[in-house]
C-alpha angles and dihedrals in degrees: 000000000000092000089053090052090050092050095045089047091056092047093050091045088057089048090052094055089044091052092046090051091050091050092048092046089057094049095247093296094120124070115286088218089089085076104027099054097052088044089056092052089046090058091047094051096044090046092052090047095053092046091055093045090060 
């Protein structure tokens, strides 16, 4: 289960940077949620992964 959390965290991290790039390409006129929501899930997945590794 912890490997799945790590893999999902990496996928969400890539989506966060892609969403941030999309927002920046559109000069901030689109919703910032394209970057924020995957970033939230990234923190959740990496937090779960770190908790299980201890």
